[in-house]
N, C-alpha and C positions, 0 to 999 in steps of 0.2 A: 504494500500500500504506500509506504514511504517512497519507494522508487517511482511509482506511478505519479505521485504528487510532485516529486522533484522534476520528472520529465515534463509534466504539464506546465509547471511554472517556468521552466527553462525554455519552452516553446513560446510562451507569451512574452517574456521579457528578454530581449536580445542583449541588452547592455549589462544585465545582471544574471549570474548563474549561481544557483544554490547547490549545495552538497549536503549530504546527510552526515552530521557531525557525530551523532550518537543516538542510540535507541535505549529508552528507559523502560524497565519493567514496572517500576514504581518510582514516584517522585514526590518529595516534600519540598515545595518551593516557598521559601519564606519571603524573599525579595530578590531583586536582580543580583546575580552572583553570590547568592546565599541559598544553598540547597543541599539536600541529601537525596541520594537516588540509588536504585539498583540498576546498574548499567548492563545491557546485553553486549558482551564483548564480541561475540561471533554472530552478529545479526545477519550477515550475508550467508551464514551457514545454518547450522541446526538451532542456534539460539539457546544453547544450554550452558554457556559460560557466563555466569552472572558475577558482577563485582560491585561492592558498595563504594560509592564515590561521595565524598563530603567536601564541599567548597564554601569557604567564607564563614563557617559557623565558629563560634567562640571555642568550642571544644577541641578544635584542631590546633589552637594556639598553645605555645609552650608554657605560658604563664598560668596554666590551670593544673591542679594536682591530678594525679593519676586516678584517684577515686571519682572525681567529677567527670573525667573522660570515660571511665568505665560505665558510670551511670548514664551518661549521654549516649554512649554507643548502644547500651541495652535498650534505651527508649527508642532510638532510631531503628534498631533491628526489629523491635516489636511493631512500630508504626509502618515500616516498609514490608512487614511479613506477609501481608495479604490476608491475615486472619480477620475474623469478624470483630467489629469495634468493641462490643461488650467483652469479648474474650481478652482483647488487648488491655482494656481498662482493668479487668480483674487481675491479669498477670502482672501488670505494672504496679497496682496497689499492693499486691503480695510482695513484690520485689522491693518496693520502697519501704514497706514495714520491716522487712528482713534487714535491709541495710541500716535503717534507723536504729533498730534494736542492737545490731552489732556495734554501731558507733557509740550509742549510749553506754553499752556494757564494756567498751574499750577493747573489743575483740579484733579490731582492724589494726594492722601494722602501721607504725608511724610513717613509713615510706609512702603509704597511700595518700598522705596529706601534704607531702612536700611539693612546694611550688619553686620553680627556678626562674630567675630573671637575670639578664646580663647587666653587668655594671660597665657602662661605656666610658666613664671617666672617673677620676679620683673621687672617693666618697665625699670629701670635703667641698668639692666643686658643685655639688647639687644644692640649689637654693632652698628647695622645699622638701627636705628629707623626711619631714613628719608625715607626708602623704605617700612616701615611697618605701614600702616595707623592706625591699632588698637593700636599699641604701642605709636604712636604720640598722639593719643587721651587719652590714659591712663596716659601718662606723664603730659598732660595738666590737666586732672582731679586730679592727685596727687598734682600738684602745686596749685590747687584751694581748697585743703584741704581734698580730698577723701583719706581714709586710704588705705595703700598698701594691707592690708588683704582683703579689699572689691574688689580689682582689680585682684590679682593673682588667677589663676585657674578659673576665671569667664570669661564669654563671654562679650566682649566689643562691644557694638553697635556703628556704625558710618555711616555717609553719606558722599559721595564725592560730593562736590559742589564748585562753585565759588562765590566770593563776588559779589553781583549784582551792587555794586557801582563802580566797576572797569570798565574802558573803554576797548575796544577791545585790544588795544596795551598793556595796563597794564596786562590784563588777559593773553595774550600770553606770556609776560615776566614771570609772576607768574607760568604759566604752565611749561615753560622750566626750571625754577630755582628749584622748590621744589619737583617735583614728586607727587605721589598720597598722601603721608603723609601730605603735606602742605595744601591739600584741604580736609582733613578728619576732620569731626566735629561730636561730640556727638549730637544725636537728641535734647537733652535738650538745648544745646547751640544755636541751630537754633531757637527753640521755644522761648527761652529767648530774642533773638535778634529781633524777630517779635513783642514781647509783649511790 
């Protein structure tokens, strides 16, 4: 059908010729250049080679933790699965409940929460480090004796978390006062505090 459409359009418009760029089995289009799809790789053949393609969505960015990427991929897989809507909703509700329970009980590894962001210049050269968690962590590492050469142009890993010793009211005040950077810690800092 796509080949017939292409041929008809190309007959009518001599200055413009279209080609088939891809064939999608399923497509979730959020906006221009932001989509997730199941792409048929061998559409000229049997159409049995299917590949998931994700473009422009936040989950493909590096500055998201692996847990958020896993959850995002699970959601996309379910949405693109072709299952009935009610079944997808039930499966995702169960999945979210399970993940939530594991998070609350502390059953997920710290590595699932690590975010990395590149430090492109000296930590002291950033004017608004309070809104940049990776810079706040780099400044703390530098104050602990880490050389600037080891920090600049490298990816700084960090985790966003609250001190467990804080009461709810203190935690709320800390949230309002400091922004994300005040809650950013290098994974080694957390491991050292547990030890």
